[in-house]
N, C-alpha and C positions, 0 to 999 in steps of 0.2 A: 311102683314109683315112691310112696310112702316109705317101702322098706328100703329101699335105695338111699335114699335121703338120711334116713336112720343111719344106715351103716355108715355112710360118706361123713355125717356128724359124728359119730362114735369114734370113726379113724382119726378124724382131725383133733378131738378132744384128747385122744391117746397121745399121737403125736404132739400136741401142746405140751401135754404131761409130760412125756417122755424129753423136750427141750428144755422145760423146766429143772426137770431131775439130774440131769446132766449139767446144766449150766451151776445149778447149788452144788453139784458134787466138786466142780473144779473149783468153785470160789472157796469152798472148805479147803479143798489141797493146798491152795495159795495161803490161807490164812493159818494152816498147820504149818505150814514151810515157814512163814514168818514168826510164828511163836515159838520153833524149835529154834529157829535162827536166835530171836530174843534171848531165848533161856541159856544158849550157848554163852552168852556173853554176861547175863545176868548173874549165874552161878558162878560165874568166873572159870569155868571149864576153857573158856578161849578169852584171852587180855584183848580188851578193847583198843591196844594199839595195833591189834595185829586183824581184827576184825570188828568193824564198827557195827554195832547193833543197827536194826531199822529205827529205832526211834532216832537215833540220831543221823543217819543216811535222810532221813524227812526232814528233820531241821536244816539241815545241810543243801538239801533240795530249795526250799525256800529262802534261804539265805543266798543261795548260788543266782538267785533271780535277778539280783539287783548287786552283788557284791562282785567283783573281779576276783579277787584275792581266793588261792594262792597264785593262780597260771595266769592273771593280769586280762580276763575277760569275763564277761557273766555267760551263765549258762544258755541263754539266748542265741547270744552270738555264737558259742561253742554249736550250737546246736545248727545254725544257719552256714559256717563254715564247713562244717563235716557233710552237711547235707548237698553243697555245692561242690564239693570235691568227689564225695561217693557218687552222686547222680551224674556229674561229667563225664568220669570213666564209665560209669554202667551203660549210658545211653550211646554212647560211641561204640561201646561193645556191641549192644543190640543193632544197631545200624548198620554195622559192618559184619559182625559176626552171622547174624541169621542168613543173609543173603549169599552171603560164601558158602556157609554149610547146605543150604539149600541148592545151589549151583552145582557145588560137588558132588551132590547125593544123585543128581538130574544127568548130569552131564559128565561122562566118563573122562573125555579129554580134559576136564578142569580138574576133575578129581586126581587125576595122574601126574598133572602139571604140578597140583599145589599140596597133595597129601604129603609126600614125603618131608617137606620142608614144617608143614603144621607138626606131623608126627616128630620130628626133630625138635621143635621148641614146645612142644604140649607139656613133656614132662618137668620142665622148669619151674619152680617156685617163683611166683612173683615177687619175693623178697628178695631174691639170687639178681633180680633186674635193678635193684637199687644203685648199686655202685655206677654203672651203665646211665640210668637215668638222671642222676646228678650231674654227668658230663654233657648228656645231650641237652637236657632242658633246665639245667639248674635246680633252684629249691621252691619254684614258684608251683602255681595250680598246675600248670600242665606237669610237671615231674609226677606231684601227688596222683594225679587223674590217669597219669601212664599205668602206674603200679597198680590201680585198681581196673583199667581198662584191662589188662592182660588177666587178672584173675578171674572176670566176667567174661570175656572174648572166647575163653576155649569151652565153656560147657555150652556157649550159643551155637557154636560150628557143631560140635560133635551132636549135640541133639536137633539142630535141623535137619544134619546129614542124615542121622537115623529116623526121624521122621519122615522125611521124603522117600528115603530107600524102602518103608513101610506101605508106602502106598498100594492099595490093593489094583493090583494088576488086569484084574477083571474090568474094572472101570477106567482104564487106562486104555484098554483094547478096544473098548465101545467106543469112546473119545475118537480113537485113531480110525475106527470101522466108519464113523460117522464125518471123515473128513478133517478131524481138526489138527492142526499142524502142531509139531512137537513143543513149540512154544506155547501155543494157546492150552496145550494139554497139560503143560507144567502148570501154568497159570490158574487153570480150572478144575484140576484133578490133583496135580501132586502137590499144591502148596496148600488148599482147604485140608488135604486128608494130613499133613503134616502139623498143622496146627495144635494138637495136644501137646505132640512131642517137644514142638518148638517154645509152648508156654512153660512147658516143664523143665527146659533149658534155660528161660529166663528168670525163672524163681529161682533156680540154683544159681545163676549169675547174679542175682540181686542179693543172694545170701553171702556169696563170696565179697561181692563189692562191699558190703556194709562189715563183715567180717575182716576185711584186708584193711580197713582204715585206720587202723592202730597203725600198723606197718607205714602205710603211707604216708600220715602225719609224723611219722620220726623225722622226715626230711625238713630240718629244721623249720618245722612249723612253729607258730607263735600264736596260733589256736585252733580251736576245733575239740571234741571229746576225747580224741586221742591224746593229743597234745596234754589236754587237762588229766588226763590218767597218769601221765609220765609225770606232769607235775606235782601228783599227789603221790606217787611214787618218791620222788626226789625230797619232797617237803614231809614224808611219813604220816601221811592223811589217808588212811586207809578210807574212811568216809568219800572224800574226793574219787579215788579209785572206784569204789562200788558204784556211787551215784553215776559217773561215766557210763561203767559195764551196763547198769541199770537202763541207762537213758538208751545206750546202743540197742538195747536188746528190743525195748518198747517201740522205738521207732521201727526196726526190724520188722516186728511183728504189726506195724500198722502199714507199713509199704506191702508187705504179702499179702495183707488183706484187701487192699485197694488194687492188687495185682489180679488176685482171685476175682474180684468181681468183674476186672476187665477181661479175663479170661472167660467167665460165665457168660458174657454178652457176646464174645465172637465164636466161641466153640458150644455155647449151650446145646446148639441142635445136635450135637452126637448124643447127648442125655437121653433125647426123645427117640431113639431109633431104637 
């Protein structure tokens, strides 16, 4: 018993040391990148008007917290506007895309009915919908959310479809043997089995929705991170452009981390198999 506890304690310490080591390695990597970036500008290899140094971006970050210039909104306002646009399209894509993909993957009739239309629309890039979107929805929130919706909708459908098609046939047969109806088998076997692929699709959809933000906010927006980047280009402010890009990246990481926590709560049972 003592030897087992000793081994467990040793393994725990080794794991903690490993986590600390790799965390420090990541920190050093980020700091090295920032140092190299700063040196590029400081040594004159790249002119500041083309690439703002990290120190300038940090100053701009604190300034934009309260200063609406040059785009007309402070940084917190731009973040809230972008979150509203991005999450509206993303949530709509998840709510509609995942059930559609699951039904297509389980019911052959629905698959044959919808798949030809879906395959026709799937290759169309989200940006190509902008002209029609302006005609349909104007230039408000609905128009921007639709562009993001389309970029997130496709991976939700595809991954949900693939996930339920990969459900273990043995489990399906066992459920039917015990008298479960097709609908009950779908809910109790098909849907739980598809969850890992479903969450993979949600992660891709989240990344797509956040990266499509700049294109969506090209629709005559007057606020948002994408609009801030466009104004930074117009006023030749590389610090504004880089700040907008970095904020989009940081928020994307935070949203992905939050999604991974939800996934671990719902699909964590698979890790213990």
